[in-house]
N, C-alpha and C positions, 0 to 999 in steps of 0.2 A: 781462668780454669784449666784451659788445656796445657797451658805452661808448666802448672804444678802437677796436673794429673797425667799428662803424656810427654811434654817435651823433656823435662828433667829426667823421669824414669827411663825414658827411651834412651837418652845420653848415657845413663848408668849402665844400661843393658848393653849398649854398644861397647862401653869400656870393658865390661866383663867378657864380651864375645872377643875382643882383641886378646885378652889374657888366656882365654880358654881354646883348646884345640882338640877336645875329645867329645865324642857323642855322649858319653856317660854323665858330663856336666850339664846335659839338656841343651846342648847347643842348638839343635833343630828348633826346639820350642822358643828358645830365646831369639833366633832368627826370625822366626814367625812373628813374635810379639813385636820386635823392633820394626819389622814392615808394616805390621798392622797399625801400630801407633803412628808411624810416619805417614801413612795413608789417611789416618783420622786427622792428623794435623793439616795435611794438605786439603782435606775435604772441609775443615772448618775455615780455612783460609778462603777457599773458593766456593763456599756454599751458595751465594747468590747466583753465580754462574752455572754451578752444576745443577741446581734446582731447575733450570730450564732445559737441560739435556734430556731429550726423550728417552726413556728406558734407562736412566742413570742407576736406578737401584738394582735393576737386573743385571746390569753390568758389573756393579759393585759386588753382588753375590757371586757372579761367574769369577771375578779376580780372586775373591776370598778363597773360593774352592781350589783355583789353580794355585794360589799360594800354599795350601796344604800339601800340594804334589809337586814340590821342587820350585814353585814359583817364587816362594820367599826367599829362597837359597839364591835364585837368580837376581832378584831384585837387591838383595844384600850384596852380593859379590860384584855385580856389575855397576850398581849405582850408589848405594849408601856407603859401602866400605871406602871406596875411592874419594867420595865427597867428604866424609868425615876425615880421612887422613890428609885431605888437602886443607881443611879449615879447622883442624883440632884446636890449635893454639887460641884462635879466635872464639871457638866455642867455650873453651876453658875459661878464658877472661870473662865472656859474657855471663857464664854460669856462675863464677866467683862474684862478679858484681851484683847479680841478681840475689845471690844468697847473703851478701853483706847488706843490701838494701833492705831485704826482708827482715833480716835479723835486727837491724836498728829501728825499723818500724814496729816489730814485735816488742822490742824493749821499751819503745815509747808508749805503746798501747798498755803494757804491764803496769808502767808508772801511773799512767792516767786511770787505769782501772783501779789501782790502789787508792789513789787520791779520791776518785769519785766514791769508792766504796766507803772510805773513812768518813767523808763528808756527810753520806747518807746515814750512817750509823750514828754520827754525831747529831744530826738533825732529828732523827727518829728518837734517840735517846733524850734530847732536850724537850722534845714535844711531849714524850710520854712520861718523863721522870716524875712530873707532879702526879700522874696518875698512879704510879707505883708507891709515891710516898704517902698518899692518902689513904691507901688501903691498910 
């Protein structure tokens, strides 16, 4: 769920940030979204450990508030931007492989769904065809 709901959209947002240099493009909001999504991904990975940390959720709220006041920009420029720049080609390969895998699985699911639907319709028609003929 988080890969589809957070990881890929975050990566797309990072690519958009790389191409955008103006405030009018909503760069501040995009930086916040990227940092928020990144923190959500980290949180999902470390949830068992974080649940044991006393006052974790209070600290999380404080971090989110700080992110609204230049914190997100700081996280982005000091951590995420250099990290993505260093590993961009690897991330691109992983994203492409994931999309190809997903596409092939969806294609197989479509074929299976069509076959199942045809079989079901055929069974229903053969079962009830005598009922319709008698009327």
